[in-house]
C-alpha positions in Angstrom: 15.4 -2.1 -37.2 16.5 -4.6 -39.9 14.5 -7.4 -38.4 11.4 -5.2 -38.4 11.9 -4.2 -42.0 12.4 -7.8 -43.0 9.2 -8.7 -41.2 7.4 -5.9 -42.9 8.6 -7.1 -46.3 7.5 -10.6 -45.6 4.0 -9.5 -44.5 3.9 -7.3 -47.6 4.6 -10.3 -49.8 1.8 -12.4 -48.4 -1.2 -10.2 -47.7 -4.5 -11.6 -46.5 -7.9 -9.8 -46.6 -10.4 -9.2 -43.8 -11.1 -12.2 -41.5 -8.8 -14.4 -43.5 -5.6 -13.3 -41.8 -4.6 -16.7 -40.2 -1.1 -16.9 -41.8 -0.4 -13.3 -41.0 -1.4 -13.9 -37.4 0.9 -17.0 -37.3 3.9 -15.0 -38.6 3.3 -12.4 -35.8 2.9 -15.1 -33.2 6.2 -16.7 -34.2 7.9 -13.3 -34.2 6.9 -12.8 -30.6 8.2 -16.1 -29.3 11.5 -14.7 -28.1 9.9 -11.7 -26.5 8.1 -13.7 -23.9 4.8 -11.8 -23.3 3.1 -12.6 -20.0 -0.2 -13.6 -21.8 -1.1 -14.3 -25.4 -4.7 -14.3 -26.8 -5.0 -16.1 -30.1 -7.9 -16.1 -32.5 -9.3 -13.0 -30.8 -12.4 -11.9 -32.8 -11.6 -14.5 -35.4 -8.0 -14.1 -36.4 -6.8 -11.4 -34.0 -3.9 -11.6 -31.5 -3.2 -9.8 -28.2 0.1 -9.8 -26.3 0.1 -8.7 -22.7 3.1 -7.3 -20.8 2.4 -7.0 -17.1 3.9 -4.3 -14.9 5.6 -4.8 -11.6 2.8 -3.0 -9.8 -1.0 -2.6 -10.4 -2.0 0.3 -12.6 -3.8 1.3 -15.8 -4.2 -1.0 -18.8 -2.9 0.7 -22.0 -3.7 -0.8 -25.4 -1.8 -0.2 -28.7 -3.6 -1.4 -31.8 -2.6 -2.2 -35.3 -4.4 -4.0 -38.2 -3.7 -7.4 -39.8 -5.6 -7.2 -43.1 -4.6 -6.2 -46.6 -6.8 -5.2 -49.5 -8.3 -7.0 -52.5 -6.3 -4.8 -54.8 -3.3 -5.8 -57.1 0.1 -4.7 -55.8 1.6 -2.9 -58.9 4.9 -1.6 -57.4 7.9 -3.6 -58.6 10.0 -4.3 -55.5 11.9 -7.2 -54.1 9.0 -7.6 -51.6 6.1 -7.2 -54.1 2.9 -9.1 -53.2 3.0 -12.8 -54.2 -0.7 -13.1 -53.9 -2.6 -12.2 -57.1 -5.2 -9.5 -56.6 -4.2 -8.7 -53.0 -1.9 -6.2 -51.5 -0.9 -4.3 -48.4 -1.8 -1.0 -50.0 -2.9 0.8 -46.8 0.2 0.2 -44.8 -1.1 -2.3 -42.3 2.1 -4.2 -42.8 4.1 -1.2 -41.5 1.7 -0.7 -38.6 2.2 -4.3 -37.6 6.0 -3.9 -37.8 5.7 -0.9 -35.5 3.8 -2.7 -32.8 6.2 -5.6 -33.1 9.0 -3.1 -32.5 7.1 -2.0 -29.4 7.0 -5.6 -28.3 10.8 -5.9 -28.6 11.2 -2.9 -26.3 8.7 -4.2 -23.8 10.5 -7.5 -23.6 13.6 -5.7 -22.4 11.8 -3.1 -20.2 8.6 -4.3 -18.6 6.2 -1.5 -17.6 6.5 -0.3 -14.0 2.8 -0.1 -13.4 -0.2 -1.6 -15.0 -0.4 -3.7 -18.2 0.4 -3.0 -21.8 -1.7 -4.7 -24.5 -0.5 -5.1 -28.1 -3.5 -5.8 -30.2 -3.2 -7.1 -33.8 -6.8 -6.6 -35.0 -8.4 -8.3 -38.0 -10.7 -6.8 -40.6 -10.2 -3.1 -40.2 -10.9 -2.5 -43.9 -14.5 -3.8 -43.7 -15.2 -2.2 -40.3 -15.9 -5.7 -38.8 -12.6 -6.2 -36.9 -12.9 -4.0 -33.8 -16.5 -5.1 -33.4 -15.5 -8.8 -33.6 -12.7 -8.3 -31.0 -15.0 -6.5 -28.6 -17.6 -9.2 -29.0 -15.1 -11.9 -28.1 -15.8 -12.9 -24.4 -12.0 -12.7 -23.7 -12.0 -9.0 -24.5 -13.0 -8.3 -20.9 -9.6 -9.6 -19.9 -7.9 -7.0 -22.0 -10.4 -4.1 -21.8 -8.2 -1.0 -21.8 -8.2 2.1 -19.7 -6.6 3.9 -22.6 -6.1 3.0 -26.3 -3.8 4.4 -29.0 -3.3 3.8 -32.7 -1.6 5.5 -35.7 -2.1 5.6 -39.4 0.4 6.6 -42.0 -0.7 9.5 -44.2 0.6 10.0 -47.7 0.7 13.7 -48.7 2.3 14.8 -45.5 6.0 15.3 -45.0 7.8 12.1 -44.0 7.7 11.6 -40.2 5.2 14.5 -39.7 3.0 13.8 -36.7 -0.6 14.8 -37.5 -2.9 15.4 -34.5 -6.4 16.5 -33.7 -8.5 16.8 -30.5 -12.0 15.5 -30.8 -13.1 13.9 -34.1 -10.1 12.7 -36.1 -11.9 10.7 -38.8 -15.5 10.4 -39.9 -17.9 7.7 -39.1 -19.5 6.0 -42.1 -21.7 3.2 -43.3 -22.6 1.5 -46.5 -26.3 1.3 -47.0 -28.5 -0.5 -49.6 -32.2 0.1 -50.0 -34.0 -2.8 -51.7 -37.4 -2.1 -53.2 -39.6 -5.1 -54.2 -42.7 -4.9 -56.3 -44.1 -7.3 -58.9 -42.9 -8.1 -62.4 -45.2 -8.0 -65.4 -45.0 -8.2 -69.2 -43.4 -5.1 -70.6 -46.5 -4.7 -72.9 -48.6 -4.3 -69.7 -46.5 -2.5 -67.1 -49.7 -1.4 -65.4 -50.2 -5.0 -64.3 -47.0 -5.0 -62.3 -45.3 -2.8 -59.7 -42.0 -1.4 -61.1 -39.7 0.4 -58.5 -38.1 2.6 -61.2 -40.0 5.7 -60.2 -39.2 5.2 -56.5 -35.5 4.8 -57.2 -35.6 7.9 -59.4 -37.1 9.9 -56.5 -34.6 8.6 -54.0 -31.7 9.5 -56.4 -33.0 13.0 -56.6 -33.9 13.6 -53.0 -31.5 11.7 -50.8 -28.3 13.7 -51.6 -29.9 16.8 -50.2 -30.4 15.3 -46.7 -26.8 16.0 -45.5 -27.4 19.7 -45.9 -29.7 19.5 -42.9 -27.0 18.2 -40.5 -25.5 20.4 -37.8 -22.0 19.7 -39.1 -20.3 17.9 -42.0 -22.3 15.0 -43.5 -22.2 13.4 -46.9 -24.3 11.0 -48.8 -22.6 9.5 -51.9 -24.6 7.4 -54.3 -22.6 4.3 -55.2 -24.8 1.9 -57.2 -28.3 1.5 -58.6 -29.9 -1.7 -60.0 -33.2 -2.3 -61.6 -34.6 -5.6 -62.8 -32.6 -7.5 -65.4 -31.9 -7.1 -69.1 -35.1 -8.8 -70.3 -36.9 -6.6 -72.8 -40.2 -8.4 -72.4 -40.3 -7.8 -68.6 -41.2 -4.8 -66.5 -38.9 -4.8 -63.5 -40.2 -6.0 -60.2 -37.2 -5.3 -58.0 -34.5 -2.7 -57.7 -31.9 -1.4 -55.2 -30.0 1.8 -54.5 -26.7 1.7 -52.6 -24.9 4.6 -51.0 -22.3 5.6 -48.4 -23.2 7.9 -45.6 -20.6 9.7 -43.5 -20.4 12.4 -40.9 -17.9 13.9 -38.4 -20.4 13.6 -35.5 -22.0 10.2 -34.5 -25.3 11.8 -33.8 -25.4 13.5 -37.3 -24.6 10.1 -38.9 -27.3 8.3 -36.9 -29.9 11.0 -37.7 -28.9 10.9 -41.4 -29.4 7.1 -41.5 -32.9 7.4 -39.9 -33.9 10.2 -42.3 -32.9 8.1 -45.3 -34.8 5.1 -44.0 -37.9 7.2 -43.3 -37.9 8.7 -46.8 -37.4 5.3 -48.4 -40.3 3.9 -46.4 -42.5 6.9 -47.4 -41.8 6.5 -51.1 -42.0 2.8 -50.9 -45.5 2.9 -49.3 -46.7 5.5 -51.9 -45.5 3.1 -54.7 -46.8 0.0 -53.0 -43.3 -1.5 -52.7 -41.7 -3.6 -50.0 -38.7 -1.8 -48.6 -35.7 -3.5 -47.0 -32.4 -2.1 -45.6 -28.9 -3.6 -45.4 -25.8 -2.1 -43.8 -22.2 -3.0 -44.5 -18.8 -1.6 -43.6 -20.0 0.3 -40.6 -17.4 2.6 -38.9 -17.9 4.6 -35.8 -16.6 8.2 -35.6 -13.0 8.2 -34.4 -13.0 10.6 -31.4 -9.7 11.6 -29.8 -9.9 12.3 -26.0 -8.8 15.9 -25.4 -7.0 14.9 -22.2 -4.7 12.6 -24.2 -3.7 15.3 -26.6 -0.8 16.6 -24.4 0.4 13.1 -23.9 0.8 12.4 -27.6 2.1 16.0 -28.3 4.9 15.6 -25.6 5.8 12.2 -27.0 6.2 13.7 -30.5 8.3 16.7 -29.2 10.5 14.3 -27.2 11.2 12.5 -30.5 12.2 15.8 -32.1 9.0 16.3 -34.1 6.9 19.4 -34.1 3.3 18.0 -34.5 0.9 19.6 -36.8 -2.8 20.3 -36.0 -5.3 19.1 -38.6 -7.9 21.9 -39.0 -10.8 19.5 -39.6 -11.3 15.7 -39.4 -10.4 13.3 -42.2 -13.4 12.2 -44.3 -12.2 8.6 -44.5 -13.2 6.2 -41.7 -11.2 3.9 -39.4 -12.8 1.3 -37.2 -10.5 2.3 -34.3 -13.4 4.7 -33.7 -15.2 1.9 -31.8 -12.4 2.0 -29.2 -13.2 5.6 -28.5 -16.7 4.4 -27.3 -15.0 2.0 -24.8 -12.3 4.2 -23.2 -10.3 7.4 -23.7 -8.5 6.9 -27.1 -6.3 8.7 -29.4 -5.5 8.1 -33.1 -2.8 10.2 -34.8 -1.3 10.4 -38.2 2.3 9.7 -39.4 3.4 11.5 -42.6 4.4 9.0 -45.3 5.9 11.6 -47.7 4.4 14.3 -49.9 5.1 12.3 -53.0 4.0 9.0 -51.6 1.2 7.4 -53.6 -2.2 7.6 -51.9 -3.6 4.8 -49.7 -5.3 2.0 -51.7 -3.4 2.9 -54.9 -1.7 0.0 -56.6 1.7 1.6 -56.4 1.6 2.4 -52.7 4.2 0.9 -50.4 4.7 1.7 -46.7 8.0 3.7 -46.1 10.3 1.6 -44.0 11.7 4.7 -42.4 8.5 5.2 -40.5 8.9 2.0 -38.5 11.4 3.6 -36.1 9.4 6.8 -35.8 6.2 4.8 -35.0 8.0 2.7 -32.4 9.5 5.8 -30.8 6.1 7.5 -30.7 4.3 4.6 -29.0 7.2 4.1 -26.5 7.1 7.8 -25.7 3.4 7.7 -25.1 3.9 4.8 -22.8 6.4 6.8 -20.8 4.1 9.8 -20.6 0.7 8.2 -19.8 
């Protein structure tokens, strides 16, 4: 494990944010040179990588995925591997996830699969929700389109090495949404001569947070930011915007919530004679675990000596691995990072090195059970 820990520390020192992960990808590429994969796909979906290990006989294609990107957040934990890039840090543990998949590559180099192919995917831009989409849009994705896909995420707050599982929805789907309302500026002494979106924004702020209550299951609308005109006291604003995050445990509930918000904005905009525009960012599909794969992951955990725990309800955060669950039977599980571990995206977070061996063992066990 020492070489994997050293790799993890190097990746931690030089984080790159979404769609800028070229040096990270190069480090991974160099690490795999001695492990002789049968195929290598570079610049997949931008900066992604995929390594293919072919079995001796035809069979299913199994994909294991990790993430390349760090966060635009300062690394505050003083260690010998603290980030050397100001304002950027691996504060979600993607450095550890990469080390785990690299460890799986080491094992595959020594023990090629008996049947089918194994794909090790290093995906860009998970944090923005753009990475999985970019990989799948790459024409070469058809050459690695999996029959099954697996991923893990470390979970602070759970006991170290605890395997956290759930059948069905594991993590919520979500999207960032901005409504832009455009009217007409006027002199502030004659606001009646313009079209100010202030009242429309006020109505939306009051009414939109009530919409999730109409969903069949969990749904949430969180207001994030509002903007109106500029600080010019002689001018009545002619433009404004309202930004929010929408999330739900069910993809249909999320889609319906989006359409209801759009309809209400258009209704209010029309009544106030405003032009209404919508913009969506950081779109994450609901992560749905295939029920038939539950026993595969559970058995892999028990064979490792771990008694997995069942999560009563899905996590509210989102993961763009959810898009894979729309392509093939998929399973995302959690790996406890310690009850006292700082939370993800906190400046003092650091992936526990002890989890690398556990993660490799879990993926190897899944490979043997599938």
